[in-house]
MIGU-26459 format. One line per 8 residues: their letters; for each residue x, y, z of N, C-alpha, C. Coordinates in Angstrom, 2 decimals, always signed. Example, Ala and Ser with C-alpha at 12.3 -4.5 7.8 and 13.67 -1.06 7.14 Angstrom:
residues 2
AS = +13.19,-5.69,+7.80,+12.30,-4.50,+7.80,+13.20,-3.30,+7.80 | +12.85,-2.25,+7.08,+13.67,-1.06,+7.14,+12.90,+0.03,+7.87
end
This chain:
residues 215
MPKTGLDA = -59.01,+100.88,+100.63,-58.84,+99.44,+100.48,-58.94,+98.77,+101.85 | -59.80,+97.75,+101.97,-59.87,+97.04,+103.26,-58.56,+96.31,+103.54 | -58.14,+96.35,+104.80,-56.89,+95.70,+105.19,-57.11,+94.30,+105.72 | -58.34,+94.01,+106.12,-58.66,+92.69,+106.66,-60.00,+92.25,+106.09 | -60.31,+90.97,+106.30,-61.57,+90.44,+105.82,-61.45,+89.92,+104.39 | -62.49,+89.26,+103.93,-62.48,+88.63,+102.61,-62.25,+89.64,+101.49 | -62.78,+90.85,+101.63,-62.64,+91.85,+100.58,-61.21,+92.37,+100.43 | -60.34,+92.03,+101.38,-58.94,+92.46,+101.28,-58.14,+91.56,+100.34
LLRPEDSI = -58.73,+90.43,+99.94,-58.03,+89.48,+99.07,-58.27,+89.82,+97.60 | -57.35,+89.35,+96.76,-57.47,+89.56,+95.32,-58.61,+88.73,+94.74 | -59.28,+89.30,+93.75,-60.33,+88.61,+93.00,-60.02,+88.77,+91.52 | -60.02,+87.68,+90.76,-59.64,+87.80,+89.35,-60.55,+88.73,+88.55 | -61.82,+88.78,+88.90,-62.76,+89.62,+88.14,-62.55,+91.11,+88.41 | -61.83,+91.45,+89.48,-61.57,+92.85,+89.82,-60.12,+93.25,+89.59 | -59.28,+92.31,+89.12,-57.84,+92.56,+89.01,-57.43,+92.93,+87.59 | -56.36,+93.70,+87.49,-55.67,+93.93,+86.23,-54.18,+93.92,+86.54
LVLIDHQP = -53.41,+93.23,+85.72,-51.98,+93.04,+85.95,-51.18,+93.95,+85.03 | -50.19,+94.64,+85.60,-49.31,+95.50,+84.81,-47.87,+95.05,+85.06 | -47.20,+94.62,+83.99,-45.82,+94.14,+84.07,-44.93,+95.17,+83.38 | -43.99,+95.71,+84.15,-43.26,+96.90,+83.73,-41.76,+96.64,+83.58 | -41.25,+96.82,+82.39,-39.81,+96.95,+82.10,-38.97,+95.72,+82.43 | -39.49,+94.55,+82.13,-38.67,+93.33,+82.26,-37.84,+93.19,+80.98 | -36.81,+94.04,+80.90,-35.98,+94.22,+79.70,-34.50,+93.99,+80.02 | -33.66,+93.74,+79.00,-32.24,+93.47,+79.22,-31.52,+94.55,+80.02
YQFANLNS = -31.77,+95.82,+79.73,-31.05,+96.89,+80.42,-31.30,+96.81,+81.92 | -32.55,+96.58,+82.31,-32.89,+96.52,+83.73,-32.31,+95.26,+84.37 | -32.33,+94.15,+83.66,-31.77,+92.93,+84.21,-30.26,+93.05,+84.42 | -29.60,+93.87,+83.60,-28.14,+93.98,+83.67,-27.65,+94.50,+85.03 | -28.47,+95.30,+85.71,-28.07,+95.81,+87.02,-29.05,+95.39,+88.11 | -29.64,+94.20,+87.93,-30.51,+93.62,+88.95,-29.65,+92.85,+89.94 | -29.62,+93.33,+91.17,-28.76,+92.70,+92.19,-29.48,+92.32,+93.47 | -30.78,+92.60,+93.54,-31.53,+92.24,+94.75,-31.94,+90.77,+94.74
HEPTMIIN = -32.02,+90.18,+93.55,-32.44,+88.79,+93.39,-31.57,+88.13,+92.33 | -31.57,+86.82,+92.33,-30.98,+86.09,+91.23,-31.87,+86.32,+89.99 | -31.32,+86.83,+88.90,-32.16,+87.15,+87.73,-33.01,+86.00,+87.24 | -32.49,+84.77,+87.29,-33.28,+83.64,+86.80,-34.54,+83.44,+87.63 | -34.50,+83.80,+88.92,-35.68,+83.68,+89.76,-36.75,+84.70,+89.34 | -36.34,+85.93,+89.08,-37.29,+86.95,+88.64,-37.91,+86.55,+87.31 | -37.08,+86.05,+86.39,-37.59,+85.61,+85.09,-38.64,+84.51,+85.28 | -38.32,+83.51,+86.08,-39.26,+82.43,+86.35,-40.55,+82.96,+86.96
NVIGLAKT = -40.42,+83.84,+87.95,-41.59,+84.29,+88.70,-42.50,+85.18,+87.87 | -41.92,+86.08,+87.08,-42.78,+86.99,+86.31,-43.48,+86.23,+85.19 | -42.82,+85.24,+84.62,-43.48,+84.43,+83.59,-44.58,+83.59,+84.23 | -44.31,+83.03,+85.41,-45.34,+82.29,+86.13,-46.54,+83.17,+86.47 | -46.26,+84.41,+86.87,-47.33,+85.37,+87.19,-48.16,+85.67,+85.94 | -47.49,+85.89,+84.82,-48.19,+86.19,+83.58,-49.07,+85.02,+83.14 | -48.53,+83.80,+83.24,-49.31,+82.62,+82.86,-50.52,+82.45,+83.78 | -50.34,+82.77,+85.05,-51.45,+82.69,+86.01,-52.55,+83.67,+85.62
AKVFNVPT = -52.17,+84.89,+85.27,-53.17,+85.88,+84.84,-53.93,+85.38,+83.62 | -53.24,+84.72,+82.72,-53.89,+84.19,+81.51,-54.90,+83.10,+81.87 | -54.56,+82.25,+82.82,-55.49,+81.21,+83.27,-56.79,+81.82,+83.76 | -56.69,+82.93,+84.48,-57.87,+83.54,+85.09,-58.49,+84.66,+84.23 | -57.98,+84.81,+83.01,-58.48,+85.87,+82.13,-58.38,+87.25,+82.76 | -57.33,+87.45,+83.54,-57.06,+88.77,+84.11,-56.36,+89.60,+83.04 | -56.91,+90.74,+82.67,-56.25,+91.59,+81.67,-54.83,+91.92,+82.09 | -53.91,+91.82,+81.15,-52.49,+92.04,+81.45,-51.91,+93.06,+80.49
ILTTVLAE = -51.28,+94.08,+81.05,-50.62,+95.11,+80.25,-49.12,+94.87,+80.31 | -48.50,+94.75,+79.17,-47.05,+94.66,+79.07,-46.54,+96.02,+78.65 | -45.51,+96.52,+79.33,-44.98,+97.82,+78.96,-43.47,+97.86,+79.13 | -42.82,+98.60,+78.23,-41.37,+98.76,+78.24,-41.05,+100.25,+78.21 | -39.78,+100.56,+78.49,-39.33,+101.95,+78.38,-38.16,+101.98,+77.40 | -38.29,+102.82,+76.38,-37.23,+103.00,+75.38,-36.67,+101.65,+74.92 | -37.55,+100.83,+74.40,-37.19,+99.45,+74.07,-36.08,+99.34,+73.03 | -35.99,+100.30,+72.12,-34.95,+100.23,+71.10,-33.56,+100.44,+71.69
RGGHLIKG = -33.50,+101.05,+72.86,-32.22,+101.27,+73.54,-32.03,+100.29,+74.69 | -33.08,+100.06,+75.46,-32.98,+99.22,+76.65,-33.28,+97.76,+76.41 | -33.69,+97.44,+75.18,-33.98,+96.05,+74.86,-35.45,+95.73,+74.91 | -35.85,+94.80,+74.07,-37.26,+94.40,+74.04,-37.57,+93.51,+75.24 | -38.86,+93.36,+75.50,-39.33,+92.52,+76.59,-38.71,+91.13,+76.47 | -38.36,+90.53,+77.62,-37.74,+89.20,+77.58,-38.66,+88.20,+76.86 | -38.05,+87.30,+76.11,-38.79,+86.42,+75.21,-39.81,+85.55,+75.95 | -39.42,+84.98,+77.08,-40.34,+84.10,+77.80,-41.62,+84.78,+78.22
LQDVFPEQ = -41.52,+86.06,+78.56,-42.71,+86.83,+78.95,-43.53,+87.21,+77.73 | -42.86,+87.66,+76.67,-43.59,+87.99,+75.45,-44.30,+86.77,+74.89 | -43.71,+85.59,+75.04,-44.30,+84.36,+74.51,-45.63,+84.00,+75.17 | -45.87,+84.50,+76.38,-47.15,+84.24,+77.05,-48.28,+84.99,+76.34 | -47.95,+86.15,+75.80,-48.93,+86.97,+75.09,-48.37,+87.34,+73.72 | -48.20,+86.36,+72.83,-47.54,+86.62,+71.55,-48.26,+87.65,+70.68 | -49.57,+87.79,+70.90,-50.35,+88.71,+70.07,-50.27,+90.16,+70.57 | -49.70,+90.37,+71.74,-49.70,+91.70,+72.35,-48.38,+92.43,+72.12
TPIDRTFI = -48.47,+93.65,+71.63,-47.29,+94.51,+71.49,-47.15,+95.34,+72.76 | -46.04,+95.22,+73.48,-45.89,+96.01,+74.70,-46.00,+97.51,+74.42 | -46.59,+98.22,+75.35,-46.67,+99.68,+75.24,-45.30,+100.24,+75.59 | -44.68,+100.89,+74.62,-43.35,+101.46,+74.85,-43.48,+102.91,+75.27 | -42.75,+103.28,+76.33,-42.91,+104.60,+76.93,-41.61,+105.39,+76.88 | -41.76,+106.70,+77.07,-40.63,+107.55,+77.42,-40.70,+107.91,+78.91 | -41.91,+107.94,+79.47,-42.09,+108.20,+80.89,-41.43,+107.10,+81.72 | -40.64,+107.48,+82.70,-40.12,+106.50,+83.65,-41.26,+105.96,+84.51
NTWQDTNV = -42.16,+106.85,+84.89,-43.33,+106.49,+85.69,-44.44,+106.02,+84.76 | -44.72,+104.74,+84.76,-45.74,+104.17,+83.88,-47.08,+104.86,+84.04 | -47.41,+105.27,+85.26,-48.73,+105.84,+85.52,-48.91,+107.21,+84.89 | -47.86,+107.82,+84.40,-47.99,+109.10,+83.70,-48.23,+108.92,+82.21 | -48.19,+107.69,+81.73,-48.42,+107.43,+80.31,-49.89,+107.07,+80.11 | -50.61,+107.92,+79.42,-52.05,+107.70,+79.24,-52.34,+106.48,+78.37 | -51.37,+106.04,+77.57,-51.58,+104.81,+76.79,-51.78,+103.61,+77.71 | -51.16,+103.68,+78.89,-51.33,+102.62,+79.90,-52.57,+102.88,+80.75
TDVIKRSG = -52.67,+104.05,+81.30,-53.76,+104.32,+82.26,-55.13,+104.33,+81.59 | -55.20,+104.68,+80.32,-56.50,+104.65,+79.63,-57.03,+103.22,+79.55 | -56.13,+102.25,+79.33,-56.54,+100.85,+79.30,-57.06,+100.43,+80.67 | -56.38,+100.85,+81.71,-56.79,+100.50,+83.07,-58.15,+101.12,+83.40 | -58.32,+102.38,+83.05,-59.60,+103.06,+83.35,-60.75,+102.41,+82.60 | -60.52,+102.05,+81.34,-61.59,+101.42,+80.55,-61.99,+100.06,+81.12 | -61.04,+99.39,+81.76,-61.35,+98.06,+82.33,-62.32,+98.15,+83.50 | -62.32,+99.27,+84.18,-63.18,+99.45,+85.35,-62.72,+98.69,+86.57
RKQIVLAA = -61.54,+98.08,+86.48,-61.03,+97.26,+87.59,-60.23,+98.12,+88.56 | -60.36,+97.80,+89.84,-59.73,+98.63,+90.88,-58.57,+97.96,+91.59 | -58.39,+96.66,+91.40,-57.26,+95.97,+92.03,-56.11,+95.93,+91.02 | -55.11,+96.74,+91.27,-53.97,+96.85,+90.37,-52.84,+95.98,+90.90 | -52.44,+94.99,+90.11,-51.34,+94.10,+90.49,-50.13,+94.50,+89.66 | -49.04,+94.88,+90.34,-47.86,+95.42,+89.66,-46.62,+94.59,+89.92 | -45.79,+94.45,+88.89,-44.43,+93.92,+89.03,-43.55,+94.69,+88.07 | -42.33,+95.00,+88.50,-41.49,+95.87,+87.68,-40.01,+95.74,+88.02
LWSEICLA = -39.21,+96.14,+87.08,-37.78,+96.40,+87.28,-37.56,+97.88,+86.96 | -37.00,+98.63,+87.84,-36.56,+98.27,+89.17,-37.60,+98.68,+90.22 | -37.55,+98.02,+91.36,-38.54,+98.26,+92.42,-38.54,+99.70,+92.90 | -37.35,+100.27,+93.04,-37.23,+101.60,+93.65,-37.67,+102.72,+92.74 | -37.84,+102.42,+91.45,-38.21,+103.47,+90.50,-39.49,+103.08,+89.75 | -39.38,+102.07,+88.91,-40.47,+101.74,+87.99,-41.62,+101.00,+88.66 | -41.41,+100.47,+89.85,-42.51,+99.90,+90.63,-43.07,+100.94,+91.60 | -42.19,+101.64,+92.28,-42.64,+102.57,+93.32,-43.44,+103.74,+92.75
MPAIQALG = -42.98,+104.31,+91.65,-43.66,+105.50,+91.12,-45.12,+105.23,+90.76 | -45.41,+104.23,+89.91,-46.82,+104.01,+89.58,-47.64,+103.51,+90.76 | -47.03,+102.73,+91.64,-47.76,+102.24,+92.81,-48.24,+103.40,+93.67 | -47.35,+104.33,+93.94,-47.70,+105.46,+94.81,-48.72,+106.38,+94.15 | -48.57,+106.61,+92.84,-49.53,+107.47,+92.15,-50.90,+106.80,+92.06 | -50.93,+105.51,+91.75,-52.21,+104.80,+91.65,-52.95,+104.79,+92.99 | -52.20,+104.62,+94.08,-52.81,+104.67,+95.41,-53.47,+106.03,+95.65 | -52.79,+107.08,+95.20,-53.33,+108.42,+95.37,-54.59,+108.66,+94.57
EGYDVFIV = -54.82,+107.85,+93.54,-56.00,+107.98,+92.70,-57.11,+107.01,+93.09 | -56.92,+106.33,+94.24,-57.98,+105.51,+94.78,-57.98,+104.05,+94.39 | -56.93,+103.59,+93.73,-56.84,+102.18,+93.36,-56.31,+101.35,+94.52 | -56.67,+100.08,+94.55,-56.07,+99.12,+95.47,-54.85,+98.54,+94.78 | -53.68,+98.72,+95.35,-52.43,+98.35,+94.69,-51.75,+97.19,+95.41 | -51.44,+96.16,+94.65,-50.74,+94.97,+95.14,-49.42,+94.87,+94.39 | -48.31,+94.80,+95.11,-46.99,+94.75,+94.48,-46.41,+93.35,+94.64 | -46.03,+92.75,+93.52,-45.52,+91.37,+93.53,-44.01,+91.45,+93.70
TDASGGVS = -43.56,+91.25,+94.92,-42.16,+91.56,+95.27,-41.16,+90.58,+94.68 | -41.57,+89.33,+94.44,-40.60,+88.37,+93.91,-40.66,+88.25,+92.39 | -41.46,+89.12,+91.75,-41.42,+89.26,+90.30,-40.89,+90.65,+89.94 | -40.35,+91.32,+90.95,-39.76,+92.65,+90.83,-38.38,+92.62,+91.47 | -37.56,+93.62,+91.20,-36.24,+93.66,+91.82,-35.58,+95.00,+91.62 | -34.55,+95.25,+92.44,-33.84,+96.53,+92.40,-32.36,+96.36,+92.15 | -31.66,+97.48,+92.16,-30.23,+97.45,+91.86,-29.42,+96.92,+93.04 | -30.06,+96.82,+94.22,-29.41,+96.23,+95.39,-30.51,+95.71,+96.31
MEAHDMAV = -30.13,+94.88,+97.27,-31.11,+94.40,+98.25,-31.70,+95.56,+99.03 | -30.83,+96.54,+99.36,-31.31,+97.71,+100.10,-32.31,+98.50,+99.26 | -32.01,+98.70,+97.99,-32.90,+99.47,+97.13,-34.28,+98.81,+97.06 | -34.31,+97.51,+96.88,-35.58,+96.78,+96.81,-36.32,+96.86,+98.14 | -35.61,+96.65,+99.23,-36.22,+96.66,+100.56,-36.79,+98.03,+100.89 | -36.02,+99.10,+100.61,-36.51,+100.45,+100.90,-37.72,+100.78,+100.03 | -37.71,+100.32,+98.80,-38.85,+100.56,+97.91,-40.11,+99.90,+98.44 | -39.99,+98.64,+98.86,-41.14,+97.93,+99.40,-41.65,+98.63,+100.65
RRMVQAGA = -40.74,+99.02,+101.54,-41.16,+99.74,+102.76,-41.90,+101.03,+102.42 | -41.37,+101.76,+101.44,-41.99,+103.03,+101.06,-43.40,+102.80,+100.51 | -43.55,+101.80,+99.66,-44.87,+101.52,+99.07,-45.86,+101.02,+100.11 | -45.39,+100.21,+101.05,-46.27,+99.74,+102.12,-46.74,+100.91,+102.97 | -45.83,+101.83,+103.28,-46.22,+103.02,+104.03,-47.29,+103.82,+103.31 | -47.23,+103.80,+101.97,-48.21,+104.54,+101.17,-49.54,+103.80,+101.05 | -49.54,+102.50,+101.41,-50.78,+101.74,+101.39,-50.81,+100.55,+100.46 | -49.70,+100.26,+99.79,-49.66,+99.11,+98.89,-49.56,+97.81,+99.69
VPLTWLAV = -50.03,+96.73,+99.09,-49.98,+95.41,+99.72,-48.89,+94.58,+99.04 | -47.85,+94.17,+99.78,-46.82,+93.33,+99.17,-47.21,+91.86,+99.24 | -46.94,+91.13,+98.17,-47.18,+89.70,+98.16,-46.34,+89.06,+97.07 | -46.28,+87.74,+97.06,-45.47,+87.01,+96.09,-46.36,+86.44,+95.00 | -45.74,+85.97,+93.91,-46.55,+85.55,+92.77,-47.41,+84.33,+93.10 | -46.91,+83.41,+93.94,-47.72,+82.26,+94.32,-48.89,+82.67,+95.22 | -48.71,+83.74,+95.98,-49.82,+84.26,+96.78,-50.92,+84.82,+95.87 | -50.51,+85.49,+94.80,-51.48,+85.97,+93.81,-52.26,+84.79,+93.25
LGEWQRDW = -51.54,+83.74,+92.85,-52.18,+82.54,+92.31,-53.19,+81.97,+93.30 | -52.80,+81.87,+94.57,-53.67,+81.30,+95.58,-54.92,+82.12,+95.82 | -54.77,+83.45,+95.81,-55.93,+84.30,+96.06,-56.88,+84.31,+94.86 | -56.35,+84.27,+93.66,-57.23,+84.20,+92.49,-57.96,+82.86,+92.42 | -57.29,+81.76,+92.78,-57.94,+80.44,+92.73,-58.92,+80.28,+93.88 | -58.47,+80.53,+95.08,-59.26,+80.56,+96.32,-59.87,+79.23,+96.71 | -60.35,+78.45,+95.75,-61.06,+77.22,+96.08,-60.72,+76.19,+95.01 | -60.17,+75.02,+95.44,-59.80,+74.01,+94.46,-61.02,+73.38,+93.79
AREATAAG = -62.21,+73.67,+94.31,-63.43,+73.20,+93.64,-63.74,+74.01,+92.38 | -63.02,+75.10,+92.17,-63.18,+75.88,+90.93,-62.42,+75.17,+89.82 | -63.07,+74.15,+89.27,-62.39,+73.26,+88.33,-62.04,+73.94,+87.01 | -62.73,+75.01,+86.67,-62.47,+75.68,+85.40,-61.04,+76.21,+85.31 | -60.47,+76.56,+86.46,-59.10,+77.10,+86.47,-58.11,+76.20,+87.18 | -58.58,+75.20,+87.91,-57.67,+74.37,+88.72,-56.62,+73.68,+87.86 | -57.00,+73.13,+86.71,-56.04,+72.43,+85.87,-54.98,+73.40,+85.33 | -55.42,+74.58,+84.91,-54.47,+75.57,+84.40,-53.51,+76.03,+85.47
VGGVIIEH = -54.02,+76.23,+86.68,-53.18,+76.61,+87.81,-52.15,+75.51,+88.09 | -52.60,+74.26,+88.05,-51.67,+73.15,+88.27,-50.55,+73.14,+87.25 | -50.88,+73.43,+86.00,-49.86,+73.48,+84.96,-48.83,+74.56,+85.21 | -49.29,+75.73,+85.68,-48.36,+76.82,+85.98,-47.45,+76.44,+87.14 | -48.02,+75.80,+88.16,-47.22,+75.38,+89.31,-46.16,+74.38,+88.89 | -46.54,+73.43,+88.05,-45.58,+72.42,+87.59,-44.43,+73.08,+86.84 | -44.73,+74.08,+86.01,-43.70,+74.73,+85.20,-42.86,+75.73,+85.98 | -43.44,+76.42,+86.95,-42.75,+77.55,+87.59,-42.74,+77.52,+89.11
GGASGVAL = -43.34,+76.50,+89.71,-43.50,+76.48,+91.17,-42.38,+75.85,+91.95 | -41.22,+75.62,+91.32,-40.09,+75.06,+92.05,-40.40,+73.70,+92.62 | -40.05,+73.50,+93.91,-40.26,+72.21,+94.55,-41.74,+71.83,+94.61 | -42.61,+72.84,+94.72,-44.06,+72.54,+94.71,-44.46,+71.94,+93.37 | -43.86,+72.45,+92.30,-44.14,+71.90,+90.98,-43.64,+70.47,+90.84 | -42.46,+70.20,+91.38,-41.92,+68.84,+91.34,-42.84,+67.88,+92.10 | -43.29,+68.32,+93.28,-44.16,+67.46,+94.10,-45.50,+67.23,+93.40 | -46.05,+68.26,+92.78,-47.33,+68.12,+92.10,-47.20,+67.18,+90.90
AWEMQLLA = -46.11,+67.32,+90.15,-45.90,+66.44,+89.00,-45.80,+64.98,+89.46 | -45.13,+64.78,+90.59,-45.00,+63.42,+91.14,-46.36,+62.89,+91.55 | -47.17,+63.74,+92.21,-48.51,+63.33,+92.63,-49.36,+62.97,+91.41 | -49.27,+63.77,+90.35,-50.03,+63.48,+89.14,-49.59,+62.15,+88.52 | -48.28,+61.88,+88.60,-47.76,+60.62,+88.08,-48.33,+59.44,+88.88 | -48.37,+59.59,+90.21,-48.93,+58.53,+91.05,-50.40,+58.31,+90.76 | -51.15,+59.39,+90.57,-52.57,+59.26,+90.27,-52.79,+58.55,+88.94 | -51.94,+58.93,+87.96,-52.05,+58.29,+86.65,-51.71,+56.80,+86.72
TGAKAGA = -50.69,+56.48,+87.50,-50.31,+55.07,+87.68,-51.40,+54.28,+88.36 | -52.01,+54.90,+89.38,-53.09,+54.24,+90.10,-54.30,+54.02,+89.22 | -54.59,+55.01,+88.35,-55.73,+54.87,+87.45,-55.52,+53.74,+86.47 | -54.28,+53.61,+85.97,-53.98,+52.52,+85.03,-54.08,+51.16,+85.72 | -53.62,+51.13,+86.98,-53.65,+49.85,+87.71,-55.08,+49.41,+87.99 | -55.95,+50.40,+88.18,-57.34,+50.06,+88.49,-58.19,+49.80,+87.26 | -57.63,+50.09,+86.10,-58.42,+49.93,+84.85,-58.57,+48.44,+84.49
end
């Protein structure tokens, strides 16, 4: 994977998103982040992937015991049944990896609970198999700040690229002249972008007011 230059950035046509174990059991011992932030960010990430038609795999582990995928995330892809696993390491489940291989895409974007286990294991294995792996750190979390931090350091040492969900959005959009996705991206920012969303909504309101005044 190139570390610098244009080819080091994410491209929607080469990306596939895998969202791992955003379930009640994992949230119950999430202490590296405020849980509401992770919920907001992973849903924002999923909606962004939908805007760009990036294939998205939803997967859970032992859902009947650990809880089904959180509703807000499932609602983004209501037609999709998450792949339920017994493997802790998602990359060892061929039901997941077969979908990835068939896609032919090499940029793997991962977010998971917990970072130190369910994110680190597939990231490290996928890197060993020649994939370019991007880990979305603010849509993932661990049982402690130390656990999350050590996991990110370990994955970076192995060759993974850490980034945040808004960075993913920015790299997939790349150019605001890409009008086919710009409106959808704006909608995601308004819903999940925090203060940026508030500012964008205000700007849209001003533009609408100006258009009415000029009519």
